[in-house]
C-alpha positions in Angstrom: 78.2 88.8 104.9 76.1 91.5 106.3 72.2 92.2 106.1 73.0 95.2 103.3 74.5 92.6 101.1 72.1 90.1 100.9 69.7 92.9 100.3 71.4 94.4 97.5 71.8 90.3 95.6 68.5 90.4 96.3 67.6 93.1 94.3 69.6 92.2 91.6 68.5 88.4 92.1 65.6 89.9 91.0 66.2 92.1 88.4 68.8 89.9 86.4 67.3 86.0 86.6 64.9 86.4 84.1 66.2 89.5 81.5 68.4 87.9 79.0 71.6 90.2 80.7 72.8 87.0 82.9 72.4 87.6 87.0 76.4 86.3 87.2 78.2 89.1 85.8 75.8 91.5 87.8 76.5 89.2 91.1 80.2 89.7 90.2 80.8 93.5 89.6 78.0 94.4 92.8 80.1 91.4 95.2 83.5 92.9 93.5 82.0 96.5 94.4 81.0 96.0 98.3 84.2 93.6 99.2 82.0 90.7 99.9 84.6 87.6 100.8 83.6 84.9 98.0 83.1 82.0 100.9 81.0 79.0 101.0 78.2 80.5 102.1 78.0 83.5 99.8 78.4 81.1 96.9 75.4 79.4 98.6 73.6 82.6 99.0 73.5 83.4 95.4 71.9 80.2 94.3 69.6 80.2 97.0 68.0 83.2 96.7 66.5 81.7 93.8 64.4 79.8 95.1 62.5 83.3 95.6 62.8 84.4 91.9 61.4 80.6 90.8 58.1 81.1 93.5 57.3 84.8 91.6 56.9 82.2 88.3 54.7 80.0 90.0 52.1 82.8 91.5 52.3 85.2 88.2 51.3 82.3 86.0 49.5 79.9 88.7 46.8 78.9 86.0 49.5 77.5 83.5 50.8 75.3 86.0 47.6 73.4 86.8 46.4 73.5 83.1 47.3 70.5 81.7 49.7 67.7 82.5 51.1 68.1 78.8 52.7 71.0 80.1 55.4 69.0 82.5 55.7 66.7 80.3 57.3 69.4 77.8 59.2 71.2 81.1 61.1 68.1 81.5 61.4 67.4 78.2 63.3 70.9 78.4 65.3 70.4 81.1 66.6 66.5 80.8 69.7 68.1 78.6 70.9 70.9 80.7 70.1 67.7 84.3 72.3 65.6 81.8 75.2 68.2 81.0 75.4 69.7 84.4 76.1 66.2 85.9 78.5 65.2 82.8 80.9 68.4 83.2 79.8 70.2 86.6 83.8 70.4 87.3 84.5 72.3 84.0 81.8 73.8 84.4 83.1 75.1 88.2 86.3 76.3 86.3 84.6 78.0 83.9 82.9 80.0 86.9 86.6 81.3 88.4 87.0 83.3 85.4 86.1 86.5 85.5 86.9 87.3 82.0 84.6 84.5 80.0 81.9 85.8 81.5 82.8 90.0 80.7 83.3 88.4 77.1 80.3 86.0 77.2 77.8 89.1 77.8 79.6 91.1 75.0 79.3 89.0 72.4 75.8 87.6 73.7 75.1 91.8 73.9 76.1 91.3 69.8 74.1 88.8 69.3 70.6 90.2 70.8 71.7 93.7 68.9 69.4 91.5 65.8 67.7 88.5 66.8 64.9 90.9 66.4 65.1 91.2 62.6 66.5 87.0 62.6 63.6 85.7 63.6 60.8 88.4 63.5 58.3 85.4 61.3 56.7 83.7 64.4 54.4 81.2 64.3 54.1 79.8 67.9 52.1 82.4 70.0 51.8 80.3 72.8 53.2 77.6 75.6 50.7 75.0 74.7 51.2 75.2 70.7 54.7 73.8 71.3 55.7 70.5 70.5 57.6 68.3 72.7 60.6 68.3 69.8 61.0 72.3 70.4 60.5 71.5 73.8 63.6 69.4 73.4 65.3 71.8 71.5 65.0 74.7 73.6 66.5 72.6 76.4 69.7 72.4 74.5 69.5 76.3 74.5 69.8 76.1 77.9 73.1 74.2 78.4 75.1 77.2 76.5 74.2 79.1 79.2 76.4 76.7 81.5 79.0 79.2 80.2 79.2 81.7 82.5 77.8 85.2 81.4 75.6 83.3 78.6 72.6 84.5 80.7 70.2 81.3 80.8 67.4 83.5 79.9 68.8 84.7 76.7 69.8 81.3 75.7 66.2 79.6 76.0 64.4 82.6 75.1 66.6 83.4 72.0 66.4 79.3 71.0 62.6 80.0 71.6 62.9 82.1 69.2 65.2 79.8 66.9 62.0 77.6 66.6 59.6 80.5 65.3 58.2 80.9 68.9 57.3 84.7 69.6 59.1 86.8 71.6 56.4 86.8 74.5 55.6 82.6 73.8 59.8 82.1 74.6 59.6 84.6 77.3 57.1 82.5 79.0 58.5 79.0 78.3 62.0 80.3 79.4 60.1 81.8 82.6 58.1 78.0 83.4 61.6 76.0 82.4 63.4 78.3 84.8 61.2 76.6 88.1 62.8 73.1 87.4 66.5 74.2 86.2 66.5 76.7 89.5 65.1 74.1 92.0 67.4 71.7 90.5 70.3 74.2 90.7 69.6 75.1 94.2 68.7 71.5 95.9 72.0 70.3 94.3 74.1 73.3 96.2 72.2 72.7 99.4 73.5 69.1 99.3 76.8 70.4 98.4 76.9 72.6 101.5 75.8 70.0 103.9 78.1 67.3 102.4 81.0 69.7 103.1 80.4 69.2 106.7 78.6 73.0 106.7 75.5 74.1 109.0 73.2 77.3 108.6 74.1 79.6 112.0 70.8 81.6 112.9 72.6 85.3 111.3 72.7 82.8 107.7 69.1 81.7 108.2 68.0 85.5 108.1 69.4 86.2 105.8 68.6 83.0 103.2 64.8 84.6 104.7 65.4 88.0 103.4 66.8 87.3 100.4 64.4 85.0 99.2 61.5 87.7 100.4 63.0 90.5 98.4 64.0 88.4 95.5 60.6 87.4 95.1 59.3 90.4 95.5 61.5 92.5 92.7 61.2 89.1 90.8 57.5 89.5 90.2 58.0 93.4 89.3 60.6 92.3 87.1 59.1 89.6 85.0 55.4 92.1 84.1 57.8 95.2 83.1 60.0 92.4 80.9 56.9 91.0 78.6 55.3 94.6 78.1 58.9 96.2 77.4 59.9 92.6 75.3 56.0 93.1 73.0 57.0 96.8 72.5 60.5 96.8 72.2 62.0 93.4 71.4 65.7 93.1 72.5 68.2 95.9 71.0 68.5 97.5 74.5 69.4 94.4 76.0 71.9 93.8 73.8 73.9 97.4 74.5 73.3 96.9 78.1 74.8 93.5 78.3 77.5 95.0 75.4 78.4 97.8 78.2 78.4 95.1 81.2 80.5 92.7 79.1 82.8 95.5 78.6 83.4 97.1 82.4 83.9 93.3 83.4 86.6 93.1 80.5 87.9 96.4 81.3 88.3 96.2 85.3 90.0 92.7 84.8 92.5 93.6 82.3 93.5 96.7 84.4 94.4 94.3 87.4 91.3 94.6 89.3 90.5 91.0 91.4 87.3 90.3 90.6 86.0 87.7 92.8 82.9 85.3 90.9 80.7 84.1 93.4 
C-alpha cells in the first residue's frame, strides 16, 4: 500500500462510515480499482482508520458524552448484542467477508428498503436520545447485528432500527453515531490484537500510513456527519437508496463478469 492508496481509502472511510451506504462496499470497489493487494496490514488499516472517524463523533457531540451516566448505560445495552454475536459467529462473519457477491446483493436489497423507510416510519414519537428507553436501546442493538452481513451498513441497520422504534430520523441517526463509538473501538482493538497475535509488527512506513489515514478519516467524517444530518432531515433516505442500488449493481456486475474483487 502506498501513501496515495491510504489517503483515498481514508477519504472513503470518512465519507461512508456514518452514511447508510456501506463503507465495505466502497472499499471493495476502490481497492479493486487501485489494485491494492489484500494483505494483513491492508485489512488492519481499513479497520484501524475507524478510530479517526470515532473521534469525529466525540468532537461533534462532546457535550452529549458528559450529560448523564444514563447515556453510557444505553450505549452499553445497545452494544451487548453485537459483542455477543461477534464473538459467537466471528468465523462465519470472516467467511462472509470473502464474498464480494454477498456485499453487492446486500447493498442492492438494502437500497430497495431505503426507498420506502420514510413512508413506513413517518410518525416519530422520540425526538432526542435522552427519551430513548433501555428496551429501545437493546432493540437497536439487535438491529446492529444485521450489519455483520457485509454490505448491510452498520449505520443503515441502526438508523432504520431506531426508526422502527419511533425515533425521528435525526434521533435515530445520532444514536447510531453514538453507538458507533464502542462498536468501532472494539472492532479496532480486536483487529490490532489479532494482528499482534499473528506475530506482526508495524514498520515505520506502516505507522505513518495509519497516522495519515486516521487524520484524514477524522476530518472527512466531521464534514460528512454534519452534512448527513442536515440532508437527512430535509430529504430522507430515497437518494441513499438509489445510490446503494447502483453501487450494488456495479459490484454484482463486476463479479458476474469475472473481475477479481478483493474484499478487504
